[in-house]
C-alpha positions as CSV (number, residue, x, y, z in Angstrom):
1,M,136.0,31.9,54.3
2,E,133.5,29.8,52.4
3,H,130.4,28.7,54.3
4,V,129.6,25.0,54.1
5,W,125.8,25.5,54.3
6,G,123.4,27.8,52.7
7,R,119.7,28.2,53.3
8,H,118.5,24.8,52.4
9,F,115.5,24.6,54.7
10,D,112.7,26.8,55.5
11,R,112.3,25.7,59.1
12,R,108.7,26.9,59.3
13,A,108.3,27.5,63.0
14,D,104.8,28.5,62.4
15,E,103.9,24.9,61.6
16,R,105.4,23.3,64.7
17,G,102.6,24.1,67.1
18,D,99.9,22.7,64.8
19,Q,99.6,19.1,65.8
20,S,97.1,18.4,62.9
21,A,99.8,19.7,60.5
22,I,102.3,17.2,61.8
23,E,99.8,14.4,61.7
24,S,99.1,15.3,58.0
25,M,102.8,15.3,57.3
26,L,103.1,11.7,58.6
27,V,100.4,10.5,56.1
28,S,101.5,12.6,53.1
29,P,103.2,10.7,50.2
30,E,105.3,13.9,49.7
31,T,107.0,13.8,53.1
32,R,110.6,12.7,53.3
33,V,111.3,10.7,56.5
34,L,114.8,10.5,57.9
35,E,115.4,7.7,60.5
36,W,117.7,9.0,63.3
37,S,119.1,7.0,66.2
38,P,121.9,7.7,68.6
39,Q,124.0,5.8,66.2
40,G,123.3,8.0,63.2
41,C,121.3,8.0,60.1
42,W,121.0,5.6,57.1
43,V,123.1,6.5,54.1
44,V,123.1,5.0,50.6
45,D,125.8,5.3,47.8
46,R,124.7,7.1,44.7
47,P,126.6,7.7,41.5
48,E,127.2,11.2,42.5
49,G,128.2,10.3,46.0
50,P,126.6,9.3,49.4
51,R,123.2,10.6,50.3
52,L,120.9,10.3,53.2
53,W,118.5,7.5,52.8
54,L,115.0,8.9,53.0
55,R,111.7,7.1,52.9
56,A,108.0,7.7,52.7
57,A,106.1,8.0,56.0
58,Q,104.9,4.7,57.6
59,P,102.0,4.1,60.0
60,A,104.5,3.3,62.8
61,D,105.9,6.8,62.5
62,R,102.8,8.2,64.1
63,T,103.7,6.4,67.4
64,R,107.4,7.6,67.2
65,L,108.9,10.9,68.3
66,A,108.8,12.9,65.1
67,L,111.0,16.0,64.6
68,F,109.8,18.4,61.9
69,L,113.1,19.6,60.3
70,G,111.4,22.0,57.8
71,R,110.5,22.2,54.2
72,T,112.9,22.2,51.2
73,R,113.2,21.3,47.6
74,G,113.1,17.5,47.0
75,D,116.9,17.4,46.5
76,G,117.7,19.7,49.4
77,S,119.3,22.2,47.0
78,G,118.8,25.8,46.3
79,D,117.2,28.5,48.4
80,P,113.8,27.6,49.7
81,F,113.0,31.3,50.1
82,D,113.3,32.2,46.4
83,G,109.6,32.7,45.9
84,Q,108.9,29.5,44.0
85,E,105.2,28.4,43.8
86,G,103.7,25.5,45.7
87,V,104.3,23.9,49.0
88,L,107.7,22.4,49.4
89,P,108.1,18.8,50.8
90,A,108.3,18.4,54.5
91,W,111.4,16.6,56.0
92,V,110.7,14.8,59.2
93,A,113.2,12.9,61.4
94,V,111.8,10.0,63.4
95,V,113.7,8.9,66.5
96,I,114.5,5.1,66.6
97,P,115.6,4.0,70.1
98,A,119.1,2.6,70.4
99,A,119.6,-1.0,71.2
100,P,120.5,-1.6,74.9
101,E,124.1,-2.4,74.1
102,E,124.6,0.7,72.0
103,T,126.1,3.9,73.2
104,A,124.5,7.4,73.1
105,D,127.2,9.0,71.0
106,S,126.3,9.0,67.3
107,G,129.4,10.9,66.2
108,R,131.1,7.8,64.9
109,H,129.2,4.7,64.0
110,T,128.9,2.5,60.9
111,Q,126.4,-0.4,60.7
112,T,125.5,-2.6,57.8
113,D,123.7,-5.7,58.9
114,E,120.3,-7.4,59.0
115,S,118.8,-4.3,60.7
116,A,119.4,-2.2,57.4
117,P,116.0,-1.1,56.1
118,T,114.3,-2.4,53.0
119,L,114.9,-0.1,50.1
120,Q,111.7,1.6,49.1
121,P,112.1,4.2,46.3
122,Y,109.8,7.1,45.8
123,E,107.4,7.0,42.8
124,P,108.3,9.2,41.0
125,S,111.7,10.1,42.4
126,T,113.8,13.0,41.2
127,D,115.6,14.1,44.4
128,G,118.6,11.8,44.5
129,H,117.4,10.1,47.7
130,E,115.6,7.2,46.0
131,A,116.8,3.7,46.6
132,P,119.3,2.5,44.0
133,T,119.3,-1.0,42.5
134,A,119.5,-3.4,45.4
135,D,123.0,-4.7,45.4
136,A,125.8,-5.0,48.0
137,S,127.2,-1.5,47.2
138,S,123.8,0.2,47.7
139,T,122.8,-1.4,51.0
140,P,122.0,1.3,53.5
141,R,124.7,2.0,56.1
142,R,123.8,3.6,59.4
143,M,126.6,6.1,59.9
144,G,127.5,8.8,62.4
145,L,127.7,12.5,61.4
146,R,131.5,12.6,61.9
147,D,132.0,9.7,59.6
148,I,130.0,10.8,56.6
149,G,129.1,14.5,57.0
150,A,132.0,15.8,54.9
151,L,130.9,13.6,52.0
152,L,127.2,14.6,52.0
153,P,125.7,17.4,50.0
154,D,124.9,20.6,51.9
155,G,121.2,20.1,52.3
156,D,121.7,16.6,53.7
157,V,124.3,17.9,56.2
158,E,121.9,20.5,57.4
159,A,119.2,17.9,57.9
160,F,121.6,15.5,59.7
161,M,122.9,18.3,61.9
162,T,119.4,19.3,62.9
163,A,118.2,15.8,63.6
164,E,121.4,15.0,65.5
165,A,121.0,18.1,67.8
166,L,117.3,17.6,68.4
167,G,117.6,13.8,68.7
168,Q,120.4,13.9,71.2
169,W,118.6,16.6,73.3
170,H,115.5,14.4,73.6
171,V,117.5,11.3,74.5
172,T,119.5,13.1,77.3
173,H,116.9,15.6,78.7
174,T,113.9,13.6,79.6
175,H,112.9,15.0,82.9
176,C,111.8,18.4,84.2
177,P,114.7,20.3,85.9
178,R,112.2,21.9,88.2
179,C,110.3,19.0,89.6
180,G,111.8,15.9,88.3
181,V,108.7,14.6,86.4
182,E,109.2,13.1,83.0
183,T,108.5,15.7,80.3
184,E,106.6,15.2,77.0
185,P,107.7,16.2,73.5
186,A,105.9,19.2,72.0
187,T,105.8,21.6,69.1
188,A,106.9,18.9,66.6
189,G,110.0,18.0,68.6
190,W,111.3,21.4,69.3
191,T,110.3,21.7,72.9
192,R,109.4,19.5,75.9
193,R,106.7,20.3,78.4
194,C,106.2,19.2,81.9
195,P,102.8,17.8,82.7
196,N,103.2,18.6,86.3
197,D,104.2,22.2,86.5
198,G,103.5,23.3,83.0
199,S,107.0,24.6,82.3
200,E,108.4,24.5,78.7
201,H,111.9,23.5,77.9
202,Y,113.9,24.2,74.8
203,P,116.9,22.4,73.2
204,R,120.2,23.4,74.7
205,T,122.8,25.2,72.6
206,D,126.3,25.9,74.1
207,P,128.1,28.7,72.4
208,A,131.9,28.2,72.0
209,V,134.6,30.3,70.3
210,I,137.2,28.8,68.0
211,M,140.0,30.9,66.7
212,A,142.9,31.0,64.3
213,I,145.7,32.9,66.0
214,T,148.6,34.4,64.0
215,D,151.9,35.9,65.2
216,P,153.7,39.1,63.8
217,T,155.2,37.0,60.9
218,D,151.8,35.5,60.0
219,R,152.5,32.0,61.4
220,L,149.5,30.0,62.6
221,L,149.2,28.6,66.1
222,L,148.2,25.0,66.3
223,A,148.0,22.9,69.5
224,R,147.2,19.5,70.9
225,S,144.9,18.5,73.7
226,P,146.3,15.8,76.0
227,A,143.3,13.6,75.0
228,W,144.5,13.5,71.3
229,P,147.0,11.4,69.5
230,V,150.5,12.9,69.5
231,N,150.5,13.9,65.8
232,R,147.1,15.8,65.9
233,R,146.8,19.6,65.9
234,S,144.1,22.1,65.7
235,V,143.2,25.7,66.5
236,L,142.3,26.9,70.0
237,A,138.7,27.0,71.3
238,G,136.7,27.1,74.4
239,F,133.2,27.7,75.9
240,V,131.7,31.2,76.3
241,E,131.1,31.9,79.9
242,P,127.9,33.5,81.3
243,G,127.8,37.2,80.8
244,E,130.8,37.2,78.5
245,R,131.1,38.8,75.1
246,L,132.4,36.6,72.3
247,E,135.4,38.8,71.7
248,A,136.3,38.7,75.4
249,A,136.0,34.9,75.3
250,V,138.5,34.7,72.5
251,A,141.0,36.8,74.4
252,R,140.5,35.0,77.6
253,E,140.8,31.5,76.2
254,V,144.1,32.3,74.4
255,L,145.5,34.0,77.4
256,E,144.5,31.2,79.7
257,E,145.8,28.4,77.5
258,V,148.9,29.6,75.9
259,G,149.6,32.9,77.7
260,L,149.2,35.2,74.7
261,S,147.3,38.5,74.6
262,V,145.5,39.1,71.3
263,R,144.2,42.0,69.2
264,D,142.1,42.5,66.1
265,V,139.6,39.8,67.1
266,R,137.3,39.3,64.1
267,Y,134.3,37.1,63.5
268,V,134.5,34.8,60.5
269,A,131.7,32.1,60.5
270,S,129.7,29.7,62.6
271,Q,129.0,26.0,62.6
272,P,126.5,23.9,64.6
273,W,128.4,21.0,66.3
274,P,125.9,18.8,68.1
275,F,128.4,16.7,70.1
276,P,126.5,17.1,72.3
277,A,125.1,20.7,71.8
278,S,127.7,23.2,70.6
279,L,127.5,26.2,68.3
280,M,131.0,26.9,67.1
281,L,131.7,30.6,66.5
282,G,134.8,31.1,64.4
283,F,137.2,34.0,64.8
284,T,140.7,35.2,63.8
285,A,143.0,37.2,66.0
286,T,146.7,38.3,66.0
287,T,149.3,38.6,68.8
288,D,152.4,40.6,69.1
289,R,154.3,37.9,70.9
290,E,155.7,34.6,70.0
291,A,156.6,33.0,73.3
292,L,154.0,30.4,74.5
293,T,153.2,29.5,78.1
294,L,151.3,26.2,78.1
295,V,148.9,25.4,80.9
296,D,149.8,22.1,82.6
297,G,147.2,19.4,81.8
298,E,145.3,21.6,79.4
299,I,147.6,22.0,76.4
300,A,150.1,19.1,75.7
301,E,151.9,20.8,72.8
302,A,151.6,24.0,70.8
303,E,153.7,25.4,67.9
304,W,153.8,28.1,65.3
305,Y,153.6,27.0,61.7
306,T,154.5,28.7,58.5
307,R,152.5,27.8,55.4
308,E,155.5,25.8,54.0
309,Q,155.9,23.9,57.3
310,L,152.3,23.0,57.5
311,R,152.2,22.0,53.8
312,R,155.1,19.6,54.3
313,A,153.8,18.1,57.6
314,V,150.3,17.5,56.1
315,S,151.6,16.1,52.8
316,D,153.9,13.5,54.3
317,G,151.2,12.5,56.9
318,S,153.3,13.5,60.0
319,L,150.6,16.0,61.1
320,G,146.9,15.2,61.4
321,L,144.3,18.0,61.1
322,P,140.7,18.3,62.0
323,G,138.3,16.6,59.5
324,P,137.0,18.5,56.5
325,L,133.4,18.8,57.9
326,S,134.8,21.0,60.7
327,I,135.0,24.8,61.0
328,A,138.4,24.2,62.5
329,R,139.7,22.8,59.2
330,R,138.1,25.7,57.3
331,L,139.8,28.3,59.6
332,I,143.1,26.6,59.0
333,E,142.6,26.4,55.2
334,A,141.4,30.0,55.0
335,W,144.8,31.1,56.6
336,F,146.7,28.6,54.3
337,G,145.0,30.0,51.2
338,Q,143.7,26.8,49.7
339,R,142.5,23.3,50.6
340,L,145.0,21.0,52.4
341,L,145.0,17.4,51.1
342,P,146.6,14.9,53.5
343,P,147.4,11.4,52.1
344,M,144.6,10.1,54.3
345,E,142.0,11.7,56.6
346,V,142.4,10.0,60.0
347,S,139.8,10.8,62.6
348,F,140.6,12.2,66.0
349,H,138.1,9.5,67.1
350,S,139.7,6.6,65.4
351,T,140.8,3.4,67.1
352,E,144.4,4.6,66.8
353,A,143.4,7.4,69.1
354,A,141.6,5.2,71.7
355,E,144.5,4.9,74.0
356,S,145.2,8.6,74.3
357,R,141.7,10.0,74.6
358,S,139.6,10.3,77.7
359,D,136.5,8.1,78.2
360,D,134.7,11.1,79.8
361,V,132.8,12.3,76.7
362,E,131.1,15.1,78.6
363,S,134.4,16.7,79.8
364,A,136.8,15.7,77.1
365,E,134.8,15.9,73.9
366,P,137.5,16.1,71.2
367,D,135.2,17.8,68.6
368,G,133.6,20.3,70.8
369,P,134.8,23.0,73.1
370,V,136.6,20.9,75.6
371,E,138.9,23.4,77.3
372,P,141.2,24.2,75.8
373,V,141.7,23.1,72.2
374,I,139.0,21.9,70.0
375,G,139.7,20.2,66.7
376,S,136.1,19.8,65.7
377,A,137.4,16.7,63.9
378,T,135.5,14.1,62.2
């Protein structure tokens, strides 16, 4: 299965603890600054497609929470470890607080209003992120990762994913779990330290397995969470429990949710999914049985699909799949043998889904491991 991201960033952990290095980055004209808020990042339209809107560092950035994402080529392409000479530009995300009326979920958000930043191109600029001619079509739009991620180039996606994961963690984990004192950002945004007891705290990452299950005739199992619209389907997934091997988590989740025992559990690929802090670990597995036993309240519907059945249902729009950014979609398409092209990509998070989804984002996150089915949809 094709991986969406390559090695676009040298994360340079050795530079994170050097406060003078971070301060130097925030005054260097070579530094690319990405503004992140809980509502997403600014995006501009380019002739080759949408790109993250990056800018030069500003004096105000030195008073903001700065997250050092790493170093990469100016266009975010290629392998930063290929031995090229010279110091690569630093990419830094600065956290912009949300307005009081705004929510803390940047998965879906689009904003184009008077708060859009003034376009300030690099001089010279060769990386594709410079500001285009100022017209209505090039006005920066603040967009959530779910909305725009599938359309961004790989390097931009990696930057957005990293900023999203770190930014959301800082927004939601502000106090020491030991003593309750407010913690302080450290190591270029990659840790928080407690000034009272000296403890150091790291960003949370929750491992979750997501798996494509096939039956003896090579049909694919797709299912629907009760929180999703009735025509949405995805593969099964769930969180890894403490002390549990990944392969055992795959087998347990499938048995618990649809009553099937599986074999030939094989790892395929991984994907960060920072909603709020998941790392999706993709697997395939097979079962010798066809009969499904659904858990009441966990799985609303589940069916086996042949390739022809899935092709027809997707083509006529009667079946919605996870979005193209997700590893769920890639697992499905790897089994299918090619890309699936629905007449329109409709989000699991769209307004059409509002009536049928839970308002409890923490326990019913439709894109992350929400017990039991994860669509990882955009």
